Structures are given as structure tokens and as C-alpha cells.
N, C-alpha and C positions, 0 to 999 in steps of 0.2 A: 503495499501500499505506500504509494507515495505522495507526498504531500509537496506540491512546486513551492510554495511560499516558503517553507522551512528549508527545502533543499538550496533554495537560491541563497538563503541565510547561512545556511553551516557548509554549503558545498560537499565536497567529498571528502570529509573529515572523518577520523575515525570515531569521533563524537555522532557524527550522522547514522555512520554505519550501525552504531550501538543504539541508538536510539529508533531507527527504523526497522531494526531486527525484532524477529518475533521470538527469539531464544531469552534465556533468562528466568529469574525466580521472581514471584510476587512475595516472598517473604521478608525482604527489605520494606516495600510499601505497606505490609502487615503490622510488622513490628512498629515502622513510622505511626501508622494510625493507632495501634496502642499505646504508643507514648503519649500521643497527644489525647486520647480518650483518658487517660491516668491521670495525666496534668490537669485535664479540665476537670477530674473530679476532685482532686486534690483541691484547688483554688474554689470550689462550689462549696464542698465541706467547710472550709474556713469562712467563706462569705456568709454560710448559714450560721455557724457558731459566733459571728460577728452581729449577726441580725437577733439571733435570740439574745445574747448579753445586751445589746441595746435597748431590747424591747423591755428586758428585766431591769434596767436601770430606769427607764421610763417610768415604768409600775411604781419602784422604789421613790422616785422623784415625785410621781401623783401622790402616791399614799402619803407622803411628808408635807406636801402642800395641803392636803385635804385634811390631816391633821394639825398642821398649825392653825388654818382658819376658823377651826372648831373653838378656840379661845375668843370669847367675848370680852370686850372691855365694859366691863359693868357700869362704870361710873359715865363713860361716853353714851351707851346705851338708854341709862335711864334719867339722863338729865333733862328735866321740862317735860316728862312724858306723864307722870301720873298725876295731872290736875283736871279739875272740871273744865276749864276753858279750852284746855288741848282736846279734851274728849269731846266735845261740843263741836268744834271746828272739825275735827276728823269726821262725825258724824254727817256733818253739812257738806262734807268734800270739800272743806277752804284749808285743810290742813295743811303743813309744809309736806314738800317733794321728799320722797323717800331718799336719805343720801347714801343708803346701805346699811348694811350690819357692823358696827367697828370692831375691829380685831385688836385683842391685847397682843400687841408686836413682840414682846419679850418673852411671853410665855408661849406664844407660837412658835418662835425660833427656838426655844428649847424643846419644845414637843419634835418640830420637825428634825431638830439633830438627832432626838432620840431614836426616832423611825428610821432615820438614816443608820444609826448606830446599829441598831437591833437587824435592819438588812444585811449589813456587811458582816454581822457575825452569825447569820444563818447557816446551817449546814450546807454542803453543797448539793445534796439530795432535792433540797426544796427550791432551788433557781438554776441558774447556769452555772455551771460548775467551774468554768474559765473566767468567771467574772471576779476581778478581787481590786481590794483598796477604794470602795466606794467612799467619795468625801463630797461635801460642801463646798462648793466655790464662793457661791455668792447668794446669801438671803436678802429680799428687797421686800419692804414692809412699808405702807403709808398711812397704815390705821384702816384701809377699806378694801385693800389688795395685797395679796403675799405672793411673791415670785422665788422660786428657788430655781438652782443652777448646780447639777452635780457632774462631778467627773470620776470614771473608773478605768481601771486597766483591764484589758481583756487578752488573755495568752490564746495564741494561734494553736489551735489542736495538731495541725501538721505543718510544721516550719518547712517552706520550700527552700531547698539549699541555696539557688542561686540570688535569690532577694535578701537573706540575712536578714529577716523580719521576723521576730517572735512574739510583741505585743505591740498592740495598738491602744491609744489612749481614745476613749469617748466620751462624749458630754451629753447631758439631756437639761432640758428646760421646762417647767411647769408652773404656770401661777392659777390662782383661785380668786374669784369673788364671792361671798357669800351672800346670798339672796334671800330676801323674804317670800315667803309662800304667799299667793295671792288666796285671801279668806275674807269671809262674810262678818268676822268677828273682831269687832275693834273695840277695844278695852274693856272686853269681857262682857260686850253686850253684841247678840246676834241678831244683824238687822236684815238678813236673808234673804 
């Protein structure tokens, strides 16, 4: 089977004769394809492990921020709330607009740190076993919203020899705003 375009390019060289010959073995091709499939499987295994570790870190960060926003700042929450004029204005629909639920930032930060510490000291069976050293990088709280950024290290399960990469740092960020549920019960009065 002659290919005129390739023949013109290669001429009558030994390379052309080897390429145009039907003699030979496909074992080189088979081994090459096997190597490519094996390398792809190794890379996909590493990507999957990193994805699972990132998901675990995101879950830990979300759990920490949810625990942090549960701390109610009682003084700010109940300031000016329990008086008759406020109740009357609220019933008439003329009350203040809802600024949100105030958060006790110091207690929320402590609770968030406690949750992250419990996640980092868990058994490896309960979450990603290659995730280690979960740390909080920043906690931001303005009294009505809390945001937490975390970082962690992920050990690659199958290090690829020619890349020389054994560990990756990942980060996650989550924020939460506590909101009041809609209700027909104002100041203990059901206006249904």
C-alpha cells in the first residue's frame, strides 16, 4: 500500500521502507497504550483523592461557620425589643426593618475553632484519610455575618515519579448569615 504524499516526504529511505512494510509486531504499540492507560489511571486516582479531600474540607468549614453563627448576641438582640410601643408598631407593620440576627463574634469564633479542631483530630475512617493539618486561616465576623477560610494538606496517594509532587495545599471558604423565619407570631401574639 503506497502513499504518494508520505513517499514524496520520506523518499526511498530506510525509515520509509520500515513504515511501509507490513512486517513487525504490535507489542510495542500495545505496551505504549498500556503505559498511557496506566498513567491516566494514576492521575485520575490522585485527582479523585484531592476532590474527596476538598469536599471534606468544605464540609468542615461549613460546619464550623454554622456552629459559629448560632451564638446569639443577647444584648444586641433584646435591646429595645420588649416594650409596648415596639409591639404596637410591629403589629401595625410600621416597625423597624429587620437588620438580621446579631452574632456574638467572640463566642462564635471559639465555637468555630472547636469544630475545626474536632474535624482535624477525627479518625481517618470517618473522612478523607489523606487530609491532614486542617487550620483556620481567617475568621471574619461583623456582628451579622461570619466568614471562615480554612487550609489543609492533602497527601497524594500515588506520587507520580517524574513530577516529584507528594502533597498539595487546598483551601475552602464558607460564610453564613443567620435569618429569622417568617412567622405570624409577633411578640407572643398570633395575628394569623
